[in-house]
N, C-alpha and C positions, 0 to 999 in steps of 0.2 A: 504495499502499500506508500502512494506517497505520502511524502509527510505534508500537510495540512502547516501551509500559512498561516501569516498572522491576524491580515482581514479574513482566510476561510471562517477561523475559528469564529472570529466575530458576527461569521454570516450563523454560523449553526447558531449559538448561542441564542441571537435573533429568535431562532428556528422553533428550535428547544422552548424559551419565553409562550410563546402561540401553543405547542401540543400543552402547555399545561392550563391553557385557559378556553381548549374547546369546548370545558364543560360548562361554560361563564360564555358570559354578554363578552365580546370583544370591548375593550374601551376604545374611546377616538378617538384617543391620544393614538394608542399603537397603531388603530388603522393611518392617522395623520400622518403619522411615523416612516410607513411602508410607505405610502400615497407619493410622500414628499421626498423619499430615495427615489422612490419609481422617476418622478419630471425630472431631479440632481440627475442620473441614468443619461437619462433619453436625450436633456442636454448635454453630458457632456459624450456622449452616441454622434450627436452632429457635428460639434467638433472633430472626432478623433476623423467620420469619414474626410469632412476636410480641410484636413493634414493630411490625411494618407492620398486622398486626392493629387495635393499642391507634391506630395513625393513624388506619384507614379508619372504626373506631370515632367517633371524636372529630371526622372531618368527616361523617357522619352525626349525630350531634349538634349541630353546625353549624347543618346544614342544615333538621330538621327546627324549630330552635328558633329558629334568626333565617329562614330562608329568606332570597330575595332573590338574593345574585351564591353562596351558595353550597352553594343549587343545581347552578348552572353546575360548579362546585367536586369537587360526589361525584358527575357522570357520568361526568367526565375520570377519576374515581381509580379509578373502581366498572371501568370499563373497563378501564385498567393493571391492575391488581386482577385483571381474569378470562386475560386475552392471558395473564397470569405462574402463574396458578398453570395453566393450561395446561399451558407450557408444560414446568415445573416438575413438573408429576404424568407430563411426557412421560417424561423423564428421570431420573425413580422408577421407572418400568417399563425401561428402557436398563435401569438399573443390576440389575431385576431380575429381566431376561431373560441376563445374562452371569454374571451368580454363580449360578442357578439350580441347575446339580453341584453348585462349592462348598458352598451353602448344605442340600444331601440331607444332607453328613455333620458341615459346622459352620456350624447354623444359626443362631448368634450372628457371625460373618464375624468369626473373634477368631482364627485359625488362621493368621497371613500367611503363614508358613513355605508352607502350599500352595497359595496364590497366585500362585505363579512365573513360570505356565505365560502365552502367550497366548492357548490354543486359541475359549476362547468368547467372545473378545471378536473373533479374524480371521473367526470362519465369518459371525458377526453381520455386519460390516462391510464385507465386503471378499470376491470370487471369484474366479475364475483370471483374471489379463488385467485384474483394474479392483477398483472397487467393487460393492458388495452394491446393490440394491434398498432396504434399509433403512440400506446407508451412507448413499445419495442422501438418502434422508431425514430422515435425522440432518442432513444440511449445509442444503436448506431448511428445512426448523422452524427451527435459528440464525439462516436469516437473512432467515424470514418474521417472528417475532418481534422482531428487532433493529429493520427497518423496521415493523412495526406499533406501535410501546412510541415509536419518533419523532415518527411519523407522531398521537401523543395529546395533545400541546400545540398549544394553537391561541392564539395565532402560536409559529411552530417555537424553542424555544430551541439557541441553536449550541455554548455549552457541553456543552450535555445526549449535546447528539447528535455527535458529538464522544467524549466519554467514555463512550457506549453503540457506537459503530464501533472501539474501541479494546478496549473489555472484549468482546464477540463476533467477532472480526473471524476469518474463515474460511479466509482468504489469495483468490487471483487466477486468474484464469484459466490465466495461466502454470508453474503451482505454479510459487509462489517460495521454496519452504521448502527449504533447503539441509539431508540426513538427513548421520549421521556418514560414509555411505559418499562423497557427493561428488553425489549426485545430487539433481536437481531433483523432490519431491512435491509433492502437496494439503497443504495444510494438515490433514485427516480423516489419513491416510501416515502421515504426520510426528509426528503426537501419538499417532497408537494403535494402526496396523501394529508388529505382531510385541512387542508394549511384555507385562510381566504383570498382570494380570488387578488386583491391585494399584495398581497403577499407572495404565490404565483409569480402573478402581472412583472413585481421590482425583481426578481431572481432571473428571472428570462430575460430584459432588462440588461440586468447586471453581466446578465454568459455574453448580452450581445460585446458588451463593454469588455471583456475577456478578451472574446475574437475580435474587434478593434485593435486591441491593445495588441494580438502574435501580431497581426497581419502587418502593423508601423515598426511594429521588430523584425517582423524580417526584411521590407524595407532598408532602416537603420544600419541595417548586418553587410548588409549589400553596397548602401552607398561608403558607410563606414571602411570599409575595405574591409572587411572578415572575410568576407567571400572572396576566392581564388578569382585572382586579377584585378583587383580595386586594389590599388594602392599607387593611383598618381597621383601628386605634389600639385594642388591648387588652392587656389583663393578661398573653395567654397566652401571644405572640410580641415583646412587650415589655417594656424596664428598664431603670434608671434608673444614670447611673455622675455620681461624683465626680470631673472630666478636673480635675489639676492637673500639671506640674512637680515638686512638689515632695511628698512624703508626711505632714511639719509643717511647721510656719509661727515665726516665732520673734518675741514677744511684739514686741506693735506694731505689726507687721509690715503687708500689707492680704491677707487672704483672699481671690484674685483666681480663687479654682479656678470651674471652670462643671461643672454637673449639668444631662449629657447626657441623650437619648431615643436608647437603643439595643437593633440588630436585627441579623437577614441583611439587610431590604429596608429600600425606602424609608425615610424620617419624616419626620413637619409637624413645623408647629410650632405648641405649646402654643399657648389660647385665652382659658387664666388659670392662675395659677396657686395654691399655697394652700403657705410656708414659714413651719418654727414651728427654731429654734436652740435648744438646752437650753430647751426649754418658753418660748420667747418669739417670737413674731409680728415677724418680716419688713415692713420697711414699705418701699414701690417704689423706695425711692431709694434700697436696699439690692440690688435688685438690677436687670437689664432681662433681657427677652425674646428670642433669637437662635435661629437656624434650629437645630430638633430640641429645646430644651429650653433650661435660663438661663443668665446667669454672674449671677453672685457678689461683690457689691461692700463686701464689712464690714473694716474698720477696727476696732483694739483689743481681741483675744480678750484672754483670760486664760490663762498656761500650766495646761496641762492638758489633758483632755479632753472632747471636744466633740462632739454630737447633731444634726446636720439629719435633718429629718420635714416632714410633705406631699405634696400632688398637683398633680401637671401633669393636665390638664381639655384634652378634646380632644372636639371636635365630627363626628360623623360623620354625616354624611347627618340633621339634627334630634337624634341620642344622645350623650349627653353617655359621652363612656369616661373614667374616672378612673385615670391613674398611681403608683403611691404611691413613694413618696421614703423611705430610709432609709439613712443615711449617716453613717458617723463621721468625725473630723483629730483630728492633735493635735498643741498647741501647746505646743514647749518653750522654754525660754529663750537667750539668747545666751550665746552657747561666750565665755572672755573671755582664756583663753589654750590654745593646744597640745600633742596630748599624743601625748607622741614617746616610744619602746618601744624597747630593743638584742630580740631575739629570741630571740637566743641568752644574754647577760650583758649587766652593769650597765655594764664597758668596752668600745671596743674595740680591738682588736690590730691593729694592724704587719703587712705585709707579706698579707694576707688579705684578704675580701670579706667586712664582717659583714651580714650580711640583716637591714632596721630594716626598722617601721611608725613610717609620719609620717603623723600626721591630723587635721582640727578636728573635734569630732560636729557634726555638722550640714548641715557642711557639704562637697561635693562634694568626691571626689580635684581635677577638673581644675580644680576654682579655687583647689587649694593649693597652694603652693611650699617651698619647700626648701631652702638651700643650705648649702654648707660643703664647706674643701676634701676634696677626695679622694669628696664623696656626687653618684652619678651615677644616678636618676629610673632603675625600671623599671617605673612603668606602676600604678594600683589602690593608692597607699599605701604602696607598694613599695619600697626603694631599697637601694644594696649603698653599702658604707663604706672605703672603706681609706686610709687615714690616711701621711700623711706621717711627715714632723719633725714636732720637736712632743711636750711632753708631757698634750696635751690640744688637744680640738678644739671647737670652738663650733657646734652647728645651729638655724640661720636660723627660723622657721616661720610666715608669714604663708597667709592667708587671705582669700577675699571673699563675704560674705557677697551674699546677693541686693538687697539696697535701696541697696548699692554702699559699704555699708561694711569698713573694711579689723581685722580681729583676728592677733594672731602674738604671739610667743612666743619667749624664744630657752631651748635647756640648751645645759649645756654635759657633754659626758665625754672620761675619763682614756682615753688611751693608754699600751698596759701592750708588750710585744714576744712573740715566740712562746715559749712555754717554751726550756728548754734538753732539746733533743736526748739519748736514751735510747739505747745502743748496743745490741742485740742477734746472738747468730750458734746458726744453727739453733732460735730461737723463747730462747730463753732470753738472763739478764742477772745484771747481775750479776757477782758471782762464783759455777761453780759446776764439772763433772764432766765430761773425755768423755773417751773412749776413744779413742785416733791417729787413727781409722782413722775420726770419721765428720767428719774436716776439708775433706778432700776436693772435699766434694760441698754442700758449709756455705757458706751467704749468709749477711752482715753487712750488716746492718737497720741505721735509727736510726729513730727513732720516737719519740711522740708522747703519754708517759701520760697520761689522765684529761683531755685535750682538748676544746672542744664540738665544735671544727671537724675535720672529715674531710678534711686534707690527706695526701696522696701524699709519701714522701719517698724522696729517689732516692744512692744512696751512689756515691760520687764516687771518692774512695780513703781511706789508711788507712796507719796503722804498725803492722810487725808487729813482734813484741820476743821472746824465745828465751831461756835462761838461757844467760851465759859467751857469746852471740854481740850484738854492734854492733844494736841495732835495723833495719831503714831500709821502705820507705812502700812500700805497694801498689796500685797502680791500677787503677779499678773493683772491683765489691762481694765477691769470689771469692779464694781464696791462690789466686797462680799458684805455677807450676812454682819457684821461687825459698823459697817457703815450704814446701811442702811439703816438698824435699831441708831446710832447716834444721830441720823438727819431724824428723826421723829420729834428733836425736841425742840432743831428751829423753827421756832416762829417768822413770819411772811418779814421778809425785807431783810432780815438778815443774812451775811456772804457766809459761801462754804468756803476752803483756798483749798486747789490739787495743787500740789508742787511737788521739788522733790523726786521727776517724773525719770527714771531711770531706760533709758531706752540702746535698744542696740543693731547694729545692719547688720541684715541677714545674709548675707553674700558675705563680710569680713565682722565678724563677732568678734575679733579680735582689739577694731578697733575702736577706740574709748571719744563715743561722742563729746563737744561739750555742753553744759547743765541747759538741760530742755526749758527754756517760757511758761512760769509757771500759767493755773486758770483762778478767775475771780467767779464762781456765781451766786448771783445774788437770788434767793425764794422769792415765787410769788406767789 
C-alpha cells in the first residue's frame, strides 16, 4: 500500500467525521464546509487548466520554431494532455450524473443544505451486495489513467511515478481501508458509500485537481530538462545569482561572491563571459570561470551601492545562447564601536532580568561577544542582564570582521534598585474609606506603580492596628480571625492601619524589596 500524504490523511479524517454523523442530521456548517471546498477546487481547476494550456502552447511554439529534440517533447506532452483531458471529462460526466436531480431545482448547485443525501451516489456506484458496473468502471478509469500517465516519460521518472501512485491510490485487493464501524472496506466504499452528495462532489473535484497537477508535472519535467534530450541553455529556463555569504562588504575587503547559473535541471559551464561593474569592464584577472558560472575576485570597492551587469555565453550544438547578468551589491564602512541599547530603560535594575540588545553593525551575531557580571546571552543579539552588587556595570563588546580584525567597545550602565512597593487593600492604596463588612474577603497586596517590568509580588505578612489596641502581625495576605475580632470594637469614623507589609518577588525570592508603603482605612 502506498504511504498516504498529509493532505490525503486530512481528507480521510473529514470523511470519518461524516461516517460518525450519518445517524444524525448533518450540520449546516459541515455541509457548507464541503460545498466551499468544492467551489475552491473548481476555481483551482480552472487556473490549472489555463496554466497547462500555456505550457502546452510554449512547447508547441518551440517545436515549430526550433525543431530537433522539441519535436519529441511535443509528442510526449500531447499524449499526456490527451490522456488527462479524456479522464478529466469522464470525471466531469460523473459529477453531472450525481447532481442531475439537484440541478433541476438548483441549477447553480449553491443550495448545499439540500445536498445531504447519499442516494444519487449510492445508486450510481453501488448495488445490493457490492459495486455496480459504473462503480467498477470508475475504479478502472482511475487505475488506467494512473498507469498510462506514468508510461509517457521515457526513461521513466521514479519520483514522478511515486507521486502519481500516491495521488491516485485506489486501495488493494484486501480492502485495506477501515471505516468508522471497524470494517475493512474498499477504497470506493470508504470514500463514497453513504456520504452526502456535497462531500462526494468535492471529492471528485479534488480528484480532477490531482489529475491536472499530474499533467502539469509532466510538462515541468519535459521543459525542465529531466526528459532525455532537453538540456539547452536559454533565457526561458535559466537565470543568474550573485552568491555570497554576506549581503554587503566592508570598504577594502575583497568581493569574493560568485555569479552562478541557476535552474531546476542541469547546468553547463559558460564558454565566455562579459562583466561590467559600474560601467567599467572587468579584466580576466578579476574573475575566473567555474562550473555553472564565474567567480569574482575584486578588491578595493568604494562605499555605496554597485551594479554588476554583463552576459554569460553558452554554445548549444553550434548555436550561442546569451544569459544576461543584472545584480547589485552594497559596500559599507567598517564599524569602529558597538551599538548597545537597553530595551526597557537607560539603566538596569537589580533583582530582575533586564532585556538588552547588543550588536555591531555589519557583523553577524555569531561573531559578536559581550561580557559583564550578570549578563546572559539568549541568541540573535538578545541578552538578559541581572546585576548583583555595586552601583554600575560595564558591558564589554567585541566583534570579529570577516578579514580577521577585531572591533569593540565598553558601555557603562547605572544600577538602580526596584522602586518601593505600594500597599493595596481591595484595589485601593493610601488613605480611603471602607465599610466594616468589606474587610473579611479583602486581599492585602503590594504593587510596583509606574514600573517598566511586569513583576509578580507576593505578600507574606503585614501588621494590623486598630484604635486603642496594640498592633499585631498577620501571616499571609488576608485578615485572620484575630483581625476580624479586633474590628468589632472599631467605631464609625475611626482609622485602621495596615503597615509593615512584607512582600517578595516570586521570580527572585532572594531579592529584598524596600519597605512597602502602608494603608490607612477609615471605617464608615
